N, C-alpha and C positions, 0 to 999 in steps of 0.2 A: 504494500500500500504506500502511495506517495502522498506526503503532506506538504502543502505549500503554506508558508507563513509570510504574510505581507506586513512589512513595517510601515507604520504611519509616518507621513512626512514630518520631520522635526519642525517645531514651531507651529504646528496645527493647534488651533484654538477650538475647544469643545464647548458648545453652548449649553448653558444650564437655564432652562426655561422656568420662569416663576410667574405666578398669577397674582402677586401682591406687591405692595410698595417696596418691600425689602425681605431679605432672608438672612438669618444669623449664620455666621461662618460655620459653626459646628453642624448646623442643619444642612447647609449647602454641601458639605462633605458627604453627609449621609445621602442626600437627594441625588448627588452626582454618582452614587454607588462606588465611592473610593474607600469607604470604611464600612464596617458592619454595624457599629453601634455608636451612640453618643459618647460613651466612655472611651472608646478607641479614638474618636475625633478629639476629645478633650486632651488626651495624653499627647497626641501628635502635635496639637497646637501648642501646648505648654512646652514641648520639647523643641520648639522653634523649627518645625519641619514644614510649615505652611507660610506662603507669602501672599500678601494681599496688595495688589497694585504695585508689585515689585519690591515690597518691603516685608521683612519677617513680622508676623503678627502673632501675639500671644493672647489676644482677647478672643475667647471662643464665642462671645456674644456680639462680636463686631457685626454691625449691620452692613450687608452688601446690597447695593442698589443696582438697577440696570446700568450696564457700562463698566461696572467694577470687574476686576479679574482676580482670580486666586490661582496659585500654583502649588502643585503637590506632586512629588515623585516625577518631576520632569514634564508634567502635563500642565497646560494652561487651560483654565475654565473661565468662560465669560458669562456673567449674569445677564440674561436677556428677558424681555417680556414678550409674551405671546399676544399680539393684537387680536382682540375678538372681532368677529365679523359683524 
């Protein structure tokens, strides 16, 4: 059996769609499926492994609004709103 693994282009930004005014950083990590639990998100944030808009952020309750970016494990996520029809 042959398995093909495709690498995503570096610098690719993954959108995280929200339907509210903001989302807290720890919730954004869970919503983007990069952590399994809030406890895991809390520890990673406190261990300075997450950046918000290019700077290390240790505030798990940091409010992210549309246009904000967070980085974790080499991936960049962009907070975006989904315009309703």
